[in-house]
N, C-alpha and C positions, 0 to 999 in steps of 0.2 A: 736533353737531347737534341731541341731546337737549334741550340747555338752550335752544338756540336756539327751537326748537319751542314749548317751556314760555313763552319770553319773546314770541313770537309770539300764543301764545294769551292771554295777559295783555292785550296790544294790542288783539287781536280782540274780545275780552269786555268792554274799555272802549267800543270803538265799538259793540258789539250792546247794550249797556245804554243808551248816549247816544244813538243814533239809531235804536233798536228793529228792528235787523236780525239776521239769524242769524249774520251773520259770513262768510258764503260772498263777498261783494262786496269784503272784505278780505283773506280768507284765500286765495283761489284765485290773484290775481294775485301776491300774496307767494309762495305755494308754487311758481307757475311761474318765478319768479326766483330761487328756492332749487334750481332742477333737476329737481323733480318735472313728470311730463306732466299735460296736463289731466284725464285719466280718474284718475290717482292724487289729484290735487288735489281733485276732486271727493269722491271717497271719505273723504280726511282731514276735508274741509270739513263733511260730513256728519254726521260722528262729533262733531266740535266743536259744532256747531249742536245736536245732539240734547242735550247736556250744558247748554249754555248758555242756551237758550231755556226749558227747564225751570227752572233756577234764576231767570231773569227772570220768568217765569210764577208762581213761588212769591212773588217780592218785588212785583209788581203786585197779586196777589192780597190780599196784606196791606194794601197801600195803598188798595184797592178803586179801581182806575184805571177798570175797566169791569165790565159785567155778563158773567159767563160763560155765562149761560142763553142769552144772543143770539150772542155772538161764536164760540160753538162750532160753529156752523153753516159757517162759513168754514173751519174744520178739518176738517169732514167732506168738503167738497168736496175739499179739500187732499189728504187721504188719497189719494183714489181718482184725482187727477190726478198726484201725485208717484209712485204705482207705474207708471202709463204712461210716464212720463218717465223714471223709472229704466230701464226696459226699452229705451227709445230710445238710452239713452247707449251700450248693448252693440252697436248695429248702426250707428249714425251716426259720421261721420267726425271726428276730433278737432278739425280746423281748422273745420268748420263749428260745432261745437259752441262754439268760443272766437268765432266771429263772431256767433252767437246771443247769447252772454254780452255781447259789446259793442253789440249792437243793443238788447237789453235795458236797459243802463244809460243809453242815449242817450235811449231813450223816456221812463224815467222823470225823467231830468234835465229834459226839457222840461216834462212833465207837472208837476212840483214847482217850476219856476220860475214859472209860469203861475197856480200855486193861489194861494188865500188862506189864510194860516195862521189867520186868525178866522173861523169859518162865517158865510155870509150866507144861510142858509137852514137849516131844520130837519134833523136829523138822521133820515136814512132808516132804519126798522128793518122789514126783509122777510127772512125766515128763506131762502125759496128762491133769491132774489137773491144772499143771502151764500153759499149752497152753490154757486150756478154761478160767482160770482167766484173762490170758493176752488178750485174745479175747474180752472179755467183757469189760474191763478197755481200751481197745483200741478204741472201738467205741466211748466212751465218750471223749478220747482224741482227736480223729479226729472233733468232733463236736464242743467241747468247747476251744480248742487251750490250753488245760492243758496238761502236760507229762504223766498224770494217776498215779504219785505215792502218791498224796493227796489221792487217793482212795487205791492204791496197799499197802503202808505202814499199815495203820490199819488191812486190811486183812490177810497180812503176819503174823502180831503180834497177832491177835485175834484168827485167825482159822488153822494157819501153824505152830504155835509155833516157829516163827523167835524172834531173840533178836532185841530190836527197834533199834539199831544203823544198825546192819546188814539190817533189812529191808528197812531203810531209804537208804542204800547205794544201795540196789537191785533196789528201786524204781527209784531212778536216773538211773541205768543201763537200765530199762524198758524204759525209756523216750529215750533213744537213739533210740531205735526201733522204737517207735511210732511216733516221730518227724521225723524219716526219711519218713517213710510212708506218713504222713500228708503233709510234705513239697513238696514230688514229686506230691501229689494229687492236692494241692491247688496252686502250682506254674503251673501245667497244667490247671487249671482252671483260671489262671489270678488273683489270689486273695491275691498275698504277695506283699508287699512293699519292694522291696530287699534293697533300700538304708536304711531305717528305721530299717530293721531287721539286717543289717549287723552292723551298728552302736551301737545297741544294745549288740549284739554279742561280739563285739571287749572289752566293757566293762565287759560282763559277765565273761569273760576268766579270767581277774584279780582277779574278785570277788570269783570266785569258788575254787582258791586255799586258800584264808583266810577262807572260810566258812567251808571247809573239816578239815583244821588245827584246828579251834575252836570246831568243833563236836568232834574229837577225844579225846581232852582235858575235856570235859565237863562230870560231873559225870550223870550216867544215870537217875537219879530221876529228876535232875533239866533240864535235857536234854527233858523228857517228858513234864514237866510243860511248858517250853516254847514253845514246839511244839503246846500244846493246846492252849496256849496265841497267837500264831501266827495265827492259825486258826480260833480263834476268832475276831480278828483284819480284817483278811480276809472277813469273813462272814458278819460282822459290816459294813464293808467300801461297800461291793457290795450290800447289802440290802438296805443301804441309797442311793445310785446311782439309784436303781431301784426304789424304793418307793418314795422319795422325788425328784429325779433329780438330 
């Protein structure tokens, strides 16, 4: 199981770097299939996201993909929201959490499909709005063990005029904030399997370098198509698990 978790971490890291996600949208369904329950999967996922999102941030900072001075406001809101969401995990039913996760993926898939990868309006820079959006997404991040970028990316593209690849990179940056808050809260509540999380995190570091390099080389039209296909697969896999077991 140890080597399997490292291998899963490599795959999750590759998807994180390529699609700008924390990895929870990939790791949570996989961990469920491996026999972990939803709350165990959330704890392991948060550990992995904490490591991979920080590595992704370092890479994008070196490439100057975005201005941290503006994007940090998403993170400030995300920290507060993720703390609240992590506490809700303790009191909510596991089945309800799974359906919330599925609903989140479906909403994101629809928004992404309808979005234009090339902005048709000026990018909106408004720090209070960034903080509000980060807070709302942070609640879902803390509850569901996902970094939040699966919801962040379509919002940035559809409503704030961000280019798709920049939105994906900012989504991964946001994950760094939300996963810190979720990790601290879940660790305090005794809900993190540190060994399993560390094994996945080690693998994800290798994968994220590959993923970001592939994203930078991909044409924007094909990139959006692959992102939509990715969300469809995640939705179908999670729905099958919930409906048919």
